[in-house]
N, C-alpha and C positions, 0 to 999 in steps of 0.2 A: 503495498500502499504505499501509497506517495503523499505528503500533503504537501500542498502547494505555498509559497509566501511572497507578496507582494516589495519588503521591503527583508536586510536582516535586519533592522530591530524586530520583525514579526517573527521572523526565525527564534529567533534568539526567546520570545515571546513564548513558543511553542516548547522551545526544548525547557523552558521554567516549569513546565506540567510533567505528570506522570505520564504521560503519552509513551510511548514503547517507541522509540527513533533508534534506530542502528546506525544510518548513515547518511551527511551534508552532504546534501549535491549542491553548489554555488557555481556561479559564474567569481569570475576573477574583480571585475568591475560590476558597481551595482546600483541603484539610483539611492539616495539616501546619505547620510552622513556614516555611514560604514562601509567600507568595499567587503568583500568577498573573504581574504584573508582578516578579518577583522573582528568578522561574524565568526569565525574557523578556530581562532585564537581565544574567544568569549567563548563559543560553545564548549569547548575542550574542557575549558573550567567547569563548567556546568556539567557537564560529560565525559567526562576522560578518556572514556574506552571506545568515544564515537570515530567511526572514520569517517575520511573526508576527500572527496573529491570535488575538485574546481573542474569548471570547463570556461571556456576562454573561445573568444570569431579572430580572436590572432593567434598568429601559427605559434606553434610551442613554444620555439626558441625567441619570439618577439613577448609574450605571456613571459616568461622566465626573465628574461631581458631589464623586465619594468624593475626590479627590484622587492615587488609586491609579495611575490613568493619564494621563498627556498629552490632548490636546484633539487630536489630528493621529494618534493609536491608533487600529488598525482595529480592529474590532468590528462584533461583529454579537451582537443579542439572544434571546434566548432566549422563545417555540417559539419553532424556525425551519422553514420546511421545507427540503428539502436540495436544490429549486431555489435557494433565498435563498443558500445554503451555498454552493453552486455560483459562484453570481455572484459573490459576495463574497471567494471564493480568486481567481478570474481580476482581483480589486479589487488583491486583495496580489499576484499576479508580474508585475499589470502596473505596479506602482509605481517610478521612476527610483529611487529613492534608496530606500536603505537604514534600516532603524529607526535605528542609532544615528547617521547622518547627518541624521536629523529634526528629533530631541529628545535631550535628558535625561533617563533614564528618572526619575523622580522617585522611587525605593525603594530601598538598602540602600546602606549605604554601604559603598567601597572595599574597607576591613578587612570586612568582613563575607563577603567570597565566598568559597564554598565552594573 
């Protein structure tokens, strides 16, 4: 089951509930005050074992070169087919470590947490 959100803020509101959520799929660039990496960093504070997958309309190297994402992040570039997304989601769930163990998210500062 998928829960769609209009903004990062809405996603965080849902993550604060007791709904079962296994993975966050977020665009890198979002409308509103938070970008995708900001949302992921805060989401991982709320749910440390949450899986994270980013998507971007930019080519993978371009998206990574913005400095918003660490190089070891899971990313799928748009446009993608359903089979490509399914494959990438399997890759995310087959990762041995949690995102916060792999890297420090180069996004918002601790005091900015919502």
